N, C-alpha and C positions, 0 to 999 in steps of 0.2 A: 285580674288586676283589681279586684275588690279590696278596699281598705288601703289603697296606695295613693299617695299624693306626691307628685314630682319624684318618683323613684324611692320614696321613703314611706314606710308604713306610719299611719297616724299614731299607732300605739308605741312607736319607737321614739316619740318625743321625750327628751329627758329634761331634767330640771334646768340645765344650762340653756338649752334652746328656748325653753319656756321663759326664762328670765330675760334673755335678750330680745325675744319677740315682744314681750310686754313693754320693754323700754322703747323699742322702735315704734310699735303701734301707738304708744302713749304720746311720744313726741310728734309723730306724723299727724295723729289725730288732733292734737292741740293746735298745730300749725294750720291744718285744714279748717278747723273751727274758726280760727282767727281770720283766715282769708275769707271764709264765708260771711263772717260778721262784718268785716270791712267793706265787702262788696255787696252786702245786703242780699246774698243768695242763700236762701233757706236750705236748699238741697245740698249745697256744699257743706254747710254747717252740720247737717244731719249725717253726712258721710263721715265727718270728723268725730261725731259722737259715737257712731257705730265702730269706728276704729278703736277709740279709747275703751268702749265697753267690751269689744271683742278681745282686746289684749288683756283686760282685767279678768274676764271670764275664763280664758284659756289658762291664765296663771293659776286660778283657783282649782282647775282640774289637773294640771300637770306639774306644778312647782312644789314638789314634795320630796322627802328623803326616799331614795330607792330601797333602803333597808327597813326602816320602821314605818314608812308611809305617812309620817306626820308632816304637816305644812312647815316649810322653811320660812325664815324671816324674809319679808317682802322687800326690804330696803337694801339688802346685801346679797352677795353671792358667796356663801360660806364655803370653806374647804372641808369642814367636818360638820356633821349634823349636831346641832346644839342639844338634841334630846338623847340619841343613842351613842353619840361621840364617835361614830364610825366615819372614816374618810369617804367623801362623796365622789372622788375620781376613780 
């Protein structure tokens, strides 16, 4: 079971999964940081920071074109690669 996480290999993460994971971790991380700030709990704020950083780091590793391997635009989920013009689906 080496290299498997919840039934899916880590290397099987594609650009769509990476995009949505970044969005979810970013929003959850910001909310957790706000809760930590409002309640003066430094540990909770730290968990929020870790969520945001984790989402950003995984996006840098996995959010790229499966054909030309160049990084995709971070703000959108394109249907075609802006560099090699191949469809991403």
